[in-house]
CHARMM internal coordinates of N, CA and C (Angstrom, degrees):
IC EDIT
DIST 1 N 1 CA 1.4664
DIST 1 CA 1 C 1.5157
ANGL 1 N 1 CA 1 C 109.91
DIST 1 C 2 N 1.2958
ANGL 1 CA 1 C 2 N 116.83
DIHE 1 N 1 CA 1 C 2 N 134.37
DIST 2 N 2 CA 1.4593
ANGL 1 C 2 N 2 CA 120.07
DIHE 1 CA 1 C 2 N 2 CA -179.54
DIST 2 CA 2 C 1.5274
ANGL 2 N 2 CA 2 C 110.83
DIHE 1 C 2 N 2 CA 2 C -78.23
DIST 2 C 3 N 1.2923
ANGL 2 CA 2 C 3 N 115.97
DIHE 2 N 2 CA 2 C 3 N 162.04
DIST 3 N 3 CA 1.4669
ANGL 2 C 3 N 3 CA 120.22
DIHE 2 CA 2 C 3 N 3 CA 177.08
DIST 3 CA 3 C 1.5266
ANGL 3 N 3 CA 3 C 109.16
DIHE 2 C 3 N 3 CA 3 C -70.98
DIST 3 C 4 N 1.3275
ANGL 3 CA 3 C 4 N 114.76
DIHE 3 N 3 CA 3 C 4 N 141.05
DIST 4 N 4 CA 1.4651
ANGL 3 C 4 N 4 CA 120.55
DIHE 3 CA 3 C 4 N 4 CA 178.41
DIST 4 CA 4 C 1.5040
ANGL 4 N 4 CA 4 C 108.83
DIHE 3 C 4 N 4 CA 4 C -124.08
DIST 4 C 5 N 1.3159
ANGL 4 CA 4 C 5 N 115.90
DIHE 4 N 4 CA 4 C 5 N 160.61
DIST 5 N 5 CA 1.4632
ANGL 4 C 5 N 5 CA 122.03
DIHE 4 CA 4 C 5 N 5 CA 169.48
DIST 5 CA 5 C 1.5207
ANGL 5 N 5 CA 5 C 105.04
DIHE 4 C 5 N 5 CA 5 C -85.96
DIST 5 C 6 N 1.3192
ANGL 5 CA 5 C 6 N 116.54
DIHE 5 N 5 CA 5 C 6 N 127.05
DIST 6 N 6 CA 1.4717
ANGL 5 C 6 N 6 CA 121.34
DIHE 5 CA 5 C 6 N 6 CA 178.42
DIST 6 CA 6 C 1.5226
ANGL 6 N 6 CA 6 C 107.43
DIHE 5 C 6 N 6 CA 6 C -98.57
DIST 6 C 7 N 1.3252
ANGL 6 CA 6 C 7 N 116.06
DIHE 6 N 6 CA 6 C 7 N 127.88
DIST 7 N 7 CA 1.4711
ANGL 6 C 7 N 7 CA 121.54
DIHE 6 CA 6 C 7 N 7 CA -178.77
DIST 7 CA 7 C 1.5330
ANGL 7 N 7 CA 7 C 107.42
DIHE 6 C 7 N 7 CA 7 C -119.57
DIST 7 C 8 N 1.3181
ANGL 7 CA 7 C 8 N 115.28
DIHE 7 N 7 CA 7 C 8 N 126.39
DIST 8 N 8 CA 1.4619
ANGL 7 C 8 N 8 CA 119.16
DIHE 7 CA 7 C 8 N 8 CA 179.11
DIST 8 CA 8 C 1.5319
ANGL 8 N 8 CA 8 C 110.59
DIHE 7 C 8 N 8 CA 8 C -144.39
DIST 8 C 9 N 1.3104
ANGL 8 CA 8 C 9 N 114.75
DIHE 8 N 8 CA 8 C 9 N 157.68
DIST 9 N 9 CA 1.4544
ANGL 8 C 9 N 9 CA 121.82
DIHE 8 CA 8 C 9 N 9 CA -179.85
DIST 9 CA 9 C 1.5276
ANGL 9 N 9 CA 9 C 108.57
DIHE 8 C 9 N 9 CA 9 C -91.08
DIST 9 C 10 N 1.3387
ANGL 9 CA 9 C 10 N 115.87
DIHE 9 N 9 CA 9 C 10 N 124.32
DIST 10 N 10 CA 1.4519
ANGL 9 C 10 N 10 CA 122.73
DIHE 9 CA 9 C 10 N 10 CA 179.44
DIST 10 CA 10 C 1.5338
ANGL 10 N 10 CA 10 C 106.75
DIHE 9 C 10 N 10 CA 10 C -121.69
DIST 10 C 11 N 1.3448
ANGL 10 CA 10 C 11 N 116.37
DIHE 10 N 10 CA 10 C 11 N 95.10
DIST 11 N 11 CA 1.4505
ANGL 10 C 11 N 11 CA 119.53
DIHE 10 CA 10 C 11 N 11 CA -174.02
DIST 11 CA 11 C 1.5207
ANGL 11 N 11 CA 11 C 110.10
DIHE 10 C 11 N 11 CA 11 C 68.20
DIST 11 C 12 N 1.3212
ANGL 11 CA 11 C 12 N 116.92
DIHE 11 N 11 CA 11 C 12 N -120.36
DIST 12 N 12 CA 1.4616
ANGL 11 C 12 N 12 CA 120.73
DIHE 11 CA 11 C 12 N 12 CA 177.74
DIST 12 CA 12 C 1.5202
ANGL 12 N 12 CA 12 C 112.39
DIHE 11 C 12 N 12 CA 12 C -104.95
DIST 12 C 13 N 1.3458
ANGL 12 CA 12 C 13 N 117.24
DIHE 12 N 12 CA 12 C 13 N 17.04
DIST 13 N 13 CA 1.4611
ANGL 12 C 13 N 13 CA 121.88
DIHE 12 CA 12 C 13 N 13 CA -179.93
DIST 13 CA 13 C 1.5296
ANGL 13 N 13 CA 13 C 109.70
DIHE 12 C 13 N 13 CA 13 C -121.32
DIST 13 C 14 N 1.3268
ANGL 13 CA 13 C 14 N 114.88
DIHE 13 N 13 CA 13 C 14 N 140.31
DIST 14 N 14 CA 1.4536
ANGL 13 C 14 N 14 CA 120.26
DIHE 13 CA 13 C 14 N 14 CA 170.36
DIST 14 CA 14 C 1.5293
ANGL 14 N 14 CA 14 C 108.05
DIHE 13 C 14 N 14 CA 14 C -87.87
DIST 14 C 15 N 1.3012
ANGL 14 CA 14 C 15 N 116.53
DIHE 14 N 14 CA 14 C 15 N 137.26
DIST 15 N 15 CA 1.4591
ANGL 14 C 15 N 15 CA 121.77
DIHE 14 CA 14 C 15 N 15 CA 178.05
DIST 15 CA 15 C 1.5362
ANGL 15 N 15 CA 15 C 107.03
DIHE 14 C 15 N 15 CA 15 C -116.72
DIST 15 C 16 N 1.3295
ANGL 15 CA 15 C 16 N 116.63
DIHE 15 N 15 CA 15 C 16 N 126.36
DIST 16 N 16 CA 1.4672
ANGL 15 C 16 N 16 CA 123.12
DIHE 15 CA 15 C 16 N 16 CA 173.65
DIST 16 CA 16 C 1.5228
ANGL 16 N 16 CA 16 C 105.62
DIHE 15 C 16 N 16 CA 16 C -112.04
DIST 16 C 17 N 1.3381
ANGL 16 CA 16 C 17 N 116.85
DIHE 16 N 16 CA 16 C 17 N 117.62
DIST 17 N 17 CA 1.4632
ANGL 16 C 17 N 17 CA 121.14
DIHE 16 CA 16 C 17 N 17 CA -173.82
DIST 17 CA 17 C 1.5376
ANGL 17 N 17 CA 17 C 109.06
DIHE 16 C 17 N 17 CA 17 C -128.33
DIST 17 C 18 N 1.3306
ANGL 17 CA 17 C 18 N 116.22
DIHE 17 N 17 CA 17 C 18 N 139.48
DIST 18 N 18 CA 1.4703
ANGL 17 C 18 N 18 CA 121.64
DIHE 17 CA 17 C 18 N 18 CA -178.91
DIST 18 CA 18 C 1.5119
ANGL 18 N 18 CA 18 C 109.40
DIHE 17 C 18 N 18 CA 18 C -131.80
DIST 18 C 19 N 1.3212
ANGL 18 CA 18 C 19 N 118.62
DIHE 18 N 18 CA 18 C 19 N 135.87
DIST 19 N 19 CA 1.4480
ANGL 18 C 19 N 19 CA 128.22
DIHE 18 CA 18 C 19 N 19 CA -4.22
DIST 19 CA 19 C 1.5348
ANGL 19 N 19 CA 19 C 111.83
DIHE 18 C 19 N 19 CA 19 C -81.63
DIST 19 C 20 N 1.3000
ANGL 19 CA 19 C 20 N 114.87
DIHE 19 N 19 CA 19 C 20 N 168.17
DIST 20 N 20 CA 1.4516
ANGL 19 C 20 N 20 CA 120.82
DIHE 19 CA 19 C 20 N 20 CA 179.47
DIST 20 CA 20 C 1.5234
ANGL 20 N 20 CA 20 C 109.30
DIHE 19 C 20 N 20 CA 20 C -58.16
DIST 20 C 21 N 1.3081
ANGL 20 CA 20 C 21 N 116.94
DIHE 20 N 20 CA 20 C 21 N 146.14
DIST 21 N 21 CA 1.4587
ANGL 20 C 21 N 21 CA 126.29
DIHE 20 CA 20 C 21 N 21 CA -179.44
DIST 21 CA 21 C 1.5245
ANGL 21 N 21 CA 21 C 113.44
DIHE 20 C 21 N 21 CA 21 C 75.03
DIST 21 C 22 N 1.3121
ANGL 21 CA 21 C 22 N 118.59
DIHE 21 N 21 CA 21 C 22 N 4.01
DIST 22 N 22 CA 1.4555
ANGL 21 C 22 N 22 CA 119.12
DIHE 21 CA 21 C 22 N 22 CA 174.17
DIST 22 CA 22 C 1.5168
ANGL 22 N 22 CA 22 C 109.42
DIHE 21 C 22 N 22 CA 22 C -88.63
DIST 22 C 23 N 1.3286
ANGL 22 CA 22 C 23 N 116.02
DIHE 22 N 22 CA 22 C 23 N 167.27
DIST 23 N 23 CA 1.4620
ANGL 22 C 23 N 23 CA 118.32
DIHE 22 CA 22 C 23 N 23 CA 175.74
DIST 23 CA 23 C 1.5235
ANGL 23 N 23 CA 23 C 108.28
DIHE 22 C 23 N 23 CA 23 C -117.25
DIST 23 C 24 N 1.3326
ANGL 23 CA 23 C 24 N 117.01
DIHE 23 N 23 CA 23 C 24 N -179.81
DIST 24 N 24 CA 1.4644
ANGL 23 C 24 N 24 CA 120.24
DIHE 23 CA 23 C 24 N 24 CA -174.06
DIST 24 CA 24 C 1.5303
ANGL 24 N 24 CA 24 C 112.37
DIHE 23 C 24 N 24 CA 24 C -63.22
DIST 24 C 25 N 1.3168
ANGL 24 CA 24 C 25 N 117.94
DIHE 24 N 24 CA 24 C 25 N -25.13
DIST 25 N 25 CA 1.4614
ANGL 24 C 25 N 25 CA 120.72
DIHE 24 CA 24 C 25 N 25 CA -177.02
DIST 25 CA 25 C 1.5351
ANGL 25 N 25 CA 25 C 113.23
DIHE 24 C 25 N 25 CA 25 C -80.00
DIST 25 C 26 N 1.3386
ANGL 25 CA 25 C 26 N 117.97
DIHE 25 N 25 CA 25 C 26 N -28.17
DIST 26 N 26 CA 1.4626
ANGL 25 C 26 N 26 CA 118.45
DIHE 25 CA 25 C 26 N 26 CA -175.80
DIST 26 CA 26 C 1.5301
ANGL 26 N 26 CA 26 C 113.46
DIHE 25 C 26 N 26 CA 26 C -125.50
DIST 26 C 27 N 1.3296
ANGL 26 CA 26 C 27 N 118.42
DIHE 26 N 26 CA 26 C 27 N 15.40
DIST 27 N 27 CA 1.4562
ANGL 26 C 27 N 27 CA 120.37
DIHE 26 CA 26 C 27 N 27 CA 179.53
DIST 27 CA 27 C 1.5272
ANGL 27 N 27 CA 27 C 110.00
DIHE 26 C 27 N 27 CA 27 C -78.77
DIST 27 C 28 N 1.3050
ANGL 27 CA 27 C 28 N 116.19
DIHE 27 N 27 CA 27 C 28 N 160.91
DIST 28 N 28 CA 1.4674
ANGL 27 C 28 N 28 CA 121.52
DIHE 27 CA 27 C 28 N 28 CA 175.82
DIST 28 CA 28 C 1.5213
ANGL 28 N 28 CA 28 C 111.49
DIHE 27 C 28 N 28 CA 28 C -85.56
DIST 28 C 29 N 1.3316
ANGL 28 CA 28 C 29 N 116.87
DIHE 28 N 28 CA 28 C 29 N -29.37
DIST 29 N 29 CA 1.4628
ANGL 28 C 29 N 29 CA 120.54
DIHE 28 CA 28 C 29 N 29 CA -179.23
DIST 29 CA 29 C 1.5315
ANGL 29 N 29 CA 29 C 109.74
DIHE 28 C 29 N 29 CA 29 C -157.59
DIST 29 C 30 N 1.3268
ANGL 29 CA 29 C 30 N 115.52
DIHE 29 N 29 CA 29 C 30 N 146.13
DIST 30 N 30 CA 1.4686
ANGL 29 C 30 N 30 CA 120.54
DIHE 29 CA 29 C 30 N 30 CA 176.82
DIST 30 CA 30 C 1.5317
ANGL 30 N 30 CA 30 C 108.70
DIHE 29 C 30 N 30 CA 30 C -151.27
DIST 30 C 31 N 1.3057
ANGL 30 CA 30 C 31 N 115.95
DIHE 30 N 30 CA 30 C 31 N 141.48
DIST 31 N 31 CA 1.4539
ANGL 30 C 31 N 31 CA 122.62
DIHE 30 CA 30 C 31 N 31 CA 176.47
DIST 31 CA 31 C 1.5211
ANGL 31 N 31 CA 31 C 108.67
DIHE 30 C 31 N 31 CA 31 C -141.40
DIST 31 C 32 N 1.3207
ANGL 31 CA 31 C 32 N 115.52
DIHE 31 N 31 CA 31 C 32 N 151.42
DIST 32 N 32 CA 1.4605
ANGL 31 C 32 N 32 CA 121.17
DIHE 31 CA 31 C 32 N 32 CA 178.14
DIST 32 CA 32 C 1.5286
ANGL 32 N 32 CA 32 C 108.84
DIHE 31 C 32 N 32 CA 32 C -123.02
DIST 32 C 33 N 1.3166
ANGL 32 CA 32 C 33 N 114.93
DIHE 32 N 32 CA 32 C 33 N 151.65
DIST 33 N 33 CA 1.4618
ANGL 32 C 33 N 33 CA 120.94
DIHE 32 CA 32 C 33 N 33 CA 175.60
DIST 33 CA 33 C 1.5327
ANGL 33 N 33 CA 33 C 107.32
DIHE 32 C 33 N 33 CA 33 C -148.51
DIST 33 C 34 N 1.3248
ANGL 33 CA 33 C 34 N 117.81
DIHE 33 N 33 CA 33 C 34 N 135.24
DIST 34 N 34 CA 1.4515
ANGL 33 C 34 N 34 CA 119.13
DIHE 33 CA 33 C 34 N 34 CA 179.01
DIST 34 CA 34 C 1.5253
ANGL 34 N 34 CA 34 C 112.11
DIHE 33 C 34 N 34 CA 34 C -68.43
DIST 34 C 35 N 1.3334
ANGL 34 CA 34 C 35 N 116.32
DIHE 34 N 34 CA 34 C 35 N 157.12
DIST 35 N 35 CA 1.4438
ANGL 34 C 35 N 35 CA 120.50
DIHE 34 CA 34 C 35 N 35 CA 173.00
DIST 35 CA 35 C 1.5347
ANGL 35 N 35 CA 35 C 108.06
DIHE 34 C 35 N 35 CA 35 C -55.97
DIST 35 C 36 N 1.2938
ANGL 35 CA 35 C 36 N 116.97
DIHE 35 N 35 CA 35 C 36 N 139.51
DIST 36 N 36 CA 1.4438
ANGL 35 C 36 N 36 CA 121.79
DIHE 35 CA 35 C 36 N 36 CA -177.85
DIST 36 CA 36 C 1.5328
ANGL 36 N 36 CA 36 C 108.39
DIHE 35 C 36 N 36 CA 36 C -134.36
DIST 36 C 37 N 1.3107
ANGL 36 CA 36 C 37 N 115.18
DIHE 36 N 36 CA 36 C 37 N 78.41
DIST 37 N 37 CA 1.4674
ANGL 36 C 37 N 37 CA 121.20
DIHE 36 CA 36 C 37 N 37 CA -174.88
DIST 37 CA 37 C 1.5285
ANGL 37 N 37 CA 37 C 109.38
DIHE 36 C 37 N 37 CA 37 C -87.83
DIST 37 C 38 N 1.3175
ANGL 37 CA 37 C 38 N 114.78
DIHE 37 N 37 CA 37 C 38 N 121.97
DIST 38 N 38 CA 1.4739
ANGL 37 C 38 N 38 CA 121.44
DIHE 37 CA 37 C 38 N 38 CA -179.66
DIST 38 CA 38 C 1.5084
ANGL 38 N 38 CA 38 C 108.34
DIHE 37 C 38 N 38 CA 38 C -119.48
DIST 38 C 39 N 1.3253
ANGL 38 CA 38 C 39 N 114.87
DIHE 38 N 38 CA 38 C 39 N 128.77
DIST 39 N 39 CA 1.4682
ANGL 38 C 39 N 39 CA 120.68
DIHE 38 CA 38 C 39 N 39 CA 178.50
DIST 39 CA 39 C 1.5231
ANGL 39 N 39 CA 39 C 109.14
DIHE 38 C 39 N 39 CA 39 C -92.98
DIST 39 C 40 N 1.3251
ANGL 39 CA 39 C 40 N 116.02
DIHE 39 N 39 CA 39 C 40 N 126.59
DIST 40 N 40 CA 1.4588
ANGL 39 C 40 N 40 CA 121.55
DIHE 39 CA 39 C 40 N 40 CA 178.35
DIST 40 CA 40 C 1.5222
ANGL 40 N 40 CA 40 C 108.08
DIHE 39 C 40 N 40 CA 40 C -101.13
DIST 40 C 41 N 1.3151
ANGL 40 CA 40 C 41 N 115.99
DIHE 40 N 40 CA 40 C 41 N 107.29
DIST 41 N 41 CA 1.4712
ANGL 40 C 41 N 41 CA 120.90
DIHE 40 CA 40 C 41 N 41 CA -178.77
DIST 41 CA 41 C 1.5407
ANGL 41 N 41 CA 41 C 112.35
DIHE 40 C 41 N 41 CA 41 C -62.60
DIST 41 C 42 N 1.3187
ANGL 41 CA 41 C 42 N 115.53
DIHE 41 N 41 CA 41 C 42 N -35.81
DIST 42 N 42 CA 1.4561
ANGL 41 C 42 N 42 CA 120.60
DIHE 41 CA 41 C 42 N 42 CA -178.67
DIST 42 CA 42 C 1.5520
ANGL 42 N 42 CA 42 C 110.82
DIHE 41 C 42 N 42 CA 42 C -63.63
DIST 42 C 43 N 1.3333
ANGL 42 CA 42 C 43 N 116.11
DIHE 42 N 42 CA 42 C 43 N -44.96
DIST 43 N 43 CA 1.4471
ANGL 42 C 43 N 43 CA 120.96
DIHE 42 CA 42 C 43 N 43 CA -179.54
DIST 43 CA 43 C 1.5259
ANGL 43 N 43 CA 43 C 112.86
DIHE 42 C 43 N 43 CA 43 C -88.12
DIST 43 C 44 N 1.3319
ANGL 43 CA 43 C 44 N 116.56
DIHE 43 N 43 CA 43 C 44 N -16.77
DIST 44 N 44 CA 1.4445
ANGL 43 C 44 N 44 CA 120.87
DIHE 43 CA 43 C 44 N 44 CA 179.45
DIST 44 CA 44 C 1.5088
ANGL 44 N 44 CA 44 C 114.48
DIHE 43 C 44 N 44 CA 44 C 70.65
DIST 44 C 45 N 1.3584
ANGL 44 CA 44 C 45 N 117.58
DIHE 44 N 44 CA 44 C 45 N 33.85
DIST 45 N 45 CA 1.4606
ANGL 44 C 45 N 45 CA 120.76
DIHE 44 CA 44 C 45 N 45 CA 178.78
DIST 45 CA 45 C 1.5167
ANGL 45 N 45 CA 45 C 110.67
DIHE 44 C 45 N 45 CA 45 C -150.82
DIST 45 C 46 N 1.3149
ANGL 45 CA 45 C 46 N 113.48
DIHE 45 N 45 CA 45 C 46 N 164.03
DIST 46 N 46 CA 1.4697
ANGL 45 C 46 N 46 CA 121.31
DIHE 45 CA 45 C 46 N 46 CA 179.90
DIST 46 CA 46 C 1.5237
ANGL 46 N 46 CA 46 C 109.60
DIHE 45 C 46 N 46 CA 46 C -105.33
DIST 46 C 47 N 1.3252
ANGL 46 CA 46 C 47 N 114.94
DIHE 46 N 46 CA 46 C 47 N 154.61
DIST 47 N 47 CA 1.4608
ANGL 46 C 47 N 47 CA 120.21
DIHE 46 CA 46 C 47 N 47 CA 175.98
DIST 47 CA 47 C 1.5105
ANGL 47 N 47 CA 47 C 108.53
DIHE 46 C 47 N 47 CA 47 C -143.85
DIST 47 C 48 N 1.3301
ANGL 47 CA 47 C 48 N 115.59
DIHE 47 N 47 CA 47 C 48 N 139.62
DIST 48 N 48 CA 1.4656
ANGL 47 C 48 N 48 CA 121.70
DIHE 47 CA 47 C 48 N 48 CA 179.10
DIST 48 CA 48 C 1.5372
ANGL 48 N 48 CA 48 C 109.44
DIHE 47 C 48 N 48 CA 48 C -98.08
DIST 48 C 49 N 1.3408
ANGL 48 CA 48 C 49 N 115.81
DIHE 48 N 48 CA 48 C 49 N 113.48
DIST 49 N 49 CA 1.4651
ANGL 48 C 49 N 49 CA 120.19
DIHE 48 CA 48 C 49 N 49 CA -177.43
DIST 49 CA 49 C 1.5348
ANGL 49 N 49 CA 49 C 111.31
DIHE 48 C 49 N 49 CA 49 C -95.31
DIST 49 C 50 N 1.2960
ANGL 49 CA 49 C 50 N 118.63
DIHE 49 N 49 CA 49 C 50 N 1.05
DIST 50 N 50 CA 1.4495
ANGL 49 C 50 N 50 CA 121.51
DIHE 49 CA 49 C 50 N 50 CA -178.08
DIST 50 CA 50 C 1.5184
ANGL 50 N 50 CA 50 C 114.23
DIHE 49 C 50 N 50 CA 50 C -65.25
DIST 50 C 51 N 1.3457
ANGL 50 CA 50 C 51 N 116.84
DIHE 50 N 50 CA 50 C 51 N -33.67
DIST 51 N 51 CA 1.4638
ANGL 50 C 51 N 51 CA 121.00
DIHE 50 CA 50 C 51 N 51 CA 179.84
DIST 51 CA 51 C 1.5355
ANGL 51 N 51 CA 51 C 110.29
DIHE 50 C 51 N 51 CA 51 C -60.38
DIST 51 C 52 N 1.3315
ANGL 51 CA 51 C 52 N 116.07
DIHE 51 N 51 CA 51 C 52 N -50.84
DIST 52 N 52 CA 1.4595
ANGL 51 C 52 N 52 CA 118.77
DIHE 51 CA 51 C 52 N 52 CA -179.29
DIST 52 CA 52 C 1.5360
ANGL 52 N 52 CA 52 C 112.27
DIHE 51 C 52 N 52 CA 52 C -67.82
DIST 52 C 53 N 1.3383
ANGL 52 CA 52 C 53 N 116.57
DIHE 52 N 52 CA 52 C 53 N -30.83
DIST 53 N 53 CA 1.4687
ANGL 52 C 53 N 53 CA 119.96
DIHE 52 CA 52 C 53 N 53 CA 177.61
DIST 53 CA 53 C 1.5331
ANGL 53 N 53 CA 53 C 110.60
DIHE 52 C 53 N 53 CA 53 C -63.00
DIST 53 C 54 N 1.3361
ANGL 53 CA 53 C 54 N 116.51
DIHE 53 N 53 CA 53 C 54 N -40.33
DIST 54 N 54 CA 1.4653
ANGL 53 C 54 N 54 CA 119.46
DIHE 53 CA 53 C 54 N 54 CA 179.27
DIST 54 CA 54 C 1.5237
ANGL 54 N 54 CA 54 C 111.09
DIHE 53 C 54 N 54 CA 54 C -64.55
DIST 54 C 55 N 1.3207
ANGL 54 CA 54 C 55 N 117.18
DIHE 54 N 54 CA 54 C 55 N -41.44
DIST 55 N 55 CA 1.4780
ANGL 54 C 55 N 55 CA 121.08
DIHE 54 CA 54 C 55 N 55 CA 178.83
DIST 55 CA 55 C 1.5207
ANGL 55 N 55 CA 55 C 110.21
DIHE 54 C 55 N 55 CA 55 C -65.84
DIST 55 C 56 N 1.3316
ANGL 55 CA 55 C 56 N 117.75
DIHE 55 N 55 CA 55 C 56 N -43.24
DIST 56 N 56 CA 1.4662
ANGL 55 C 56 N 56 CA 121.65
DIHE 55 CA 55 C 56 N 56 CA 179.64
DIST 56 CA 56 C 1.5265
ANGL 56 N 56 CA 56 C 110.31
DIHE 55 C 56 N 56 CA 56 C -61.30
DIST 56 C 57 N 1.3313
ANGL 56 CA 56 C 57 N 116.37
DIHE 56 N 56 CA 56 C 57 N -42.48
DIST 57 N 57 CA 1.4806
ANGL 56 C 57 N 57 CA 120.87
DIHE 56 CA 56 C 57 N 57 CA 179.17
DIST 57 CA 57 C 1.5146
ANGL 57 N 57 CA 57 C 110.44
DIHE 56 C 57 N 57 CA 57 C -62.03
DIST 57 C 58 N 1.3293
ANGL 57 CA 57 C 58 N 117.23
DIHE 57 N 57 CA 57 C 58 N -43.74
DIST 58 N 58 CA 1.4685
ANGL 57 C 58 N 58 CA 120.72
DIHE 57 CA 57 C 58 N 58 CA -179.95
DIST 58 CA 58 C 1.5227
ANGL 58 N 58 CA 58 C 109.91
DIHE 57 C 58 N 58 CA 58 C -61.94
DIST 58 C 59 N 1.3263
ANGL 58 CA 58 C 59 N 116.71
DIHE 58 N 58 CA 58 C 59 N -43.28
DIST 59 N 59 CA 1.4648
ANGL 58 C 59 N 59 CA 119.88
DIHE 58 CA 58 C 59 N 59 CA -178.69
DIST 59 CA 59 C 1.5307
ANGL 59 N 59 CA 59 C 111.81
DIHE 58 C 59 N 59 CA 59 C -69.80
DIST 59 C 60 N 1.3187
ANGL 59 CA 59 C 60 N 117.71
DIHE 59 N 59 CA 59 C 60 N -36.91
DIST 60 N 60 CA 1.4708
ANGL 59 C 60 N 60 CA 120.74
DIHE 59 CA 59 C 60 N 60 CA 178.71
DIST 60 CA 60 C 1.5206
ANGL 60 N 60 CA 60 C 110.59
DIHE 59 C 60 N 60 CA 60 C -65.69
DIST 60 C 61 N 1.3156
ANGL 60 CA 60 C 61 N 117.05
DIHE 60 N 60 CA 60 C 61 N -42.58
DIST 61 N 61 CA 1.4740
ANGL 60 C 61 N 61 CA 120.57
DIHE 60 CA 60 C 61 N 61 CA -178.86
DIST 61 CA 61 C 1.5077
ANGL 61 N 61 CA 61 C 114.25
DIHE 60 C 61 N 61 CA 61 C -79.95
DIST 61 C 62 N 1.3250
ANGL 61 CA 61 C 62 N 116.99
DIHE 61 N 61 CA 61 C 62 N -12.76
DIST 62 N 62 CA 1.4694
ANGL 61 C 62 N 62 CA 122.99
DIHE 61 CA 61 C 62 N 62 CA -179.94
DIST 62 CA 62 C 1.5244
ANGL 62 N 62 CA 62 C 108.72
DIHE 61 C 62 N 62 CA 62 C -138.80
DIST 62 C 63 N 1.3360
ANGL 62 CA 62 C 63 N 117.87
DIHE 62 N 62 CA 62 C 63 N 74.20
DIST 63 N 63 CA 1.4616
ANGL 62 C 63 N 63 CA 121.31
DIHE 62 CA 62 C 63 N 63 CA -173.02
DIST 63 CA 63 C 1.5191
ANGL 63 N 63 CA 63 C 114.87
DIHE 62 C 63 N 63 CA 63 C -59.79
DIST 63 C 64 N 1.3364
ANGL 63 CA 63 C 64 N 118.49
DIHE 63 N 63 CA 63 C 64 N -17.81
DIST 64 N 64 CA 1.4603
ANGL 63 C 64 N 64 CA 120.46
DIHE 63 CA 63 C 64 N 64 CA 179.28
DIST 64 CA 64 C 1.5487
ANGL 64 N 64 CA 64 C 110.55
DIHE 63 C 64 N 64 CA 64 C -77.13
DIST 64 C 65 N 1.3313
ANGL 64 CA 64 C 65 N 117.66
DIHE 64 N 64 CA 64 C 65 N -12.95
DIST 65 N 65 CA 1.4669
ANGL 64 C 65 N 65 CA 120.86
DIHE 64 CA 64 C 65 N 65 CA 179.94
DIST 65 CA 65 C 1.5188
ANGL 65 N 65 CA 65 C 108.16
DIHE 64 C 65 N 65 CA 65 C -98.61
DIST 65 C 66 N 1.2914
ANGL 65 CA 65 C 66 N 118.23
DIHE 65 N 65 CA 65 C 66 N 102.03
DIST 66 N 66 CA 1.4701
ANGL 65 C 66 N 66 CA 122.55
DIHE 65 CA 65 C 66 N 66 CA -178.87
DIST 66 CA 66 C 1.5207
ANGL 66 N 66 CA 66 C 110.49
DIHE 65 C 66 N 66 CA 66 C -127.53
DIST 66 C 67 N 1.3110
ANGL 66 CA 66 C 67 N 117.27
DIHE 66 N 66 CA 66 C 67 N 27.71
DIST 67 N 67 CA 1.4651
ANGL 66 C 67 N 67 CA 122.17
DIHE 66 CA 66 C 67 N 67 CA -177.81
DIST 67 CA 67 C 1.5265
ANGL 67 N 67 CA 67 C 110.34
DIHE 66 C 67 N 67 CA 67 C -82.47
DIST 67 C 68 N 1.2934
ANGL 67 CA 67 C 68 N 116.44
DIHE 67 N 67 CA 67 C 68 N 174.85
DIST 68 N 68 CA 1.4592
ANGL 67 C 68 N 68 CA 122.68
DIHE 67 CA 67 C 68 N 68 CA 178.33
DIST 68 CA 68 C 1.5259
ANGL 68 N 68 CA 68 C 109.05
DIHE 67 C 68 N 68 CA 68 C -73.33
DIST 68 C 69 N 1.3304
ANGL 68 CA 68 C 69 N 114.69
DIHE 68 N 68 CA 68 C 69 N 169.90
DIST 69 N 69 CA 1.4623
ANGL 68 C 69 N 69 CA 119.55
DIHE 68 CA 68 C 69 N 69 CA 176.45
DIST 69 CA 69 C 1.5049
ANGL 69 N 69 CA 69 C 110.20
DIHE 68 C 69 N 69 CA 69 C -124.82
DIST 69 C 70 N 1.3366
ANGL 69 CA 69 C 70 N 114.44
DIHE 69 N 69 CA 69 C 70 N 158.77
DIST 70 N 70 CA 1.4660
ANGL 69 C 70 N 70 CA 121.53
DIHE 69 CA 69 C 70 N 70 CA -178.39
DIST 70 CA 70 C 1.5248
ANGL 70 N 70 CA 70 C 108.78
DIHE 69 C 70 N 70 CA 70 C -129.51
DIST 70 C 71 N 1.3017
ANGL 70 CA 70 C 71 N 116.04
DIHE 70 N 70 CA 70 C 71 N 137.58
DIST 71 N 71 CA 1.4472
ANGL 70 C 71 N 71 CA 121.74
DIHE 70 CA 70 C 71 N 71 CA 173.50
DIST 71 CA 71 C 1.5308
ANGL 71 N 71 CA 71 C 108.42
DIHE 70 C 71 N 71 CA 71 C -147.26
DIST 71 C 72 N 1.3159
ANGL 71 CA 71 C 72 N 115.29
DIHE 71 N 71 CA 71 C 72 N 151.87
DIST 72 N 72 CA 1.4663
ANGL 71 C 72 N 72 CA 119.97
DIHE 71 CA 71 C 72 N 72 CA 176.85
DIST 72 CA 72 C 1.5117
ANGL 72 N 72 CA 72 C 110.82
DIHE 71 C 72 N 72 CA 72 C -94.06
DIST 72 C 73 N 1.3232
ANGL 72 CA 72 C 73 N 117.82
DIHE 72 N 72 CA 72 C 73 N -2.54
DIST 73 N 73 CA 1.4496
ANGL 72 C 73 N 73 CA 122.70
DIHE 72 CA 72 C 73 N 73 CA -175.23
DIST 73 CA 73 C 1.5087
ANGL 73 N 73 CA 73 C 110.43
DIHE 72 C 73 N 73 CA 73 C -118.10
DIST 73 C 74 N 1.2954
ANGL 73 CA 73 C 74 N 117.79
DIHE 73 N 73 CA 73 C 74 N 123.96
DIST 74 N 74 CA 1.4670
ANGL 73 C 74 N 74 CA 122.23
DIHE 73 CA 73 C 74 N 74 CA 176.04
DIST 74 CA 74 C 1.4886
ANGL 74 N 74 CA 74 C 108.48
DIHE 73 C 74 N 74 CA 74 C -123.98
DIST 74 C 75 N 1.3323
ANGL 74 CA 74 C 75 N 116.93
DIHE 74 N 74 CA 74 C 75 N 141.14
DIST 75 N 75 CA 1.4672
ANGL 74 C 75 N 75 CA 120.11
DIHE 74 CA 74 C 75 N 75 CA 179.10
DIST 75 CA 75 C 1.5004
ANGL 75 N 75 CA 75 C 111.18
DIHE 74 C 75 N 75 CA 75 C -93.10
END
COOR INIT
IC SEED 1 N 1 CA 1 C
IC BUILD
């Protein structure tokens, strides 16, 4: 199995950590992004963009990490 970016919600912050199953002490990269819930009046629903923002930040700050990400939470 290849290494993945693990994305999870920690309180009101999204955490993107690489590689999957690592913790803050031994990970290669980690980034946080606050929940970013935007209500779309046209569609009549809300969406949280914070999860993708955390992944984008991790990839921008670590260009060698371009793998997929995994999360158990979908909006």
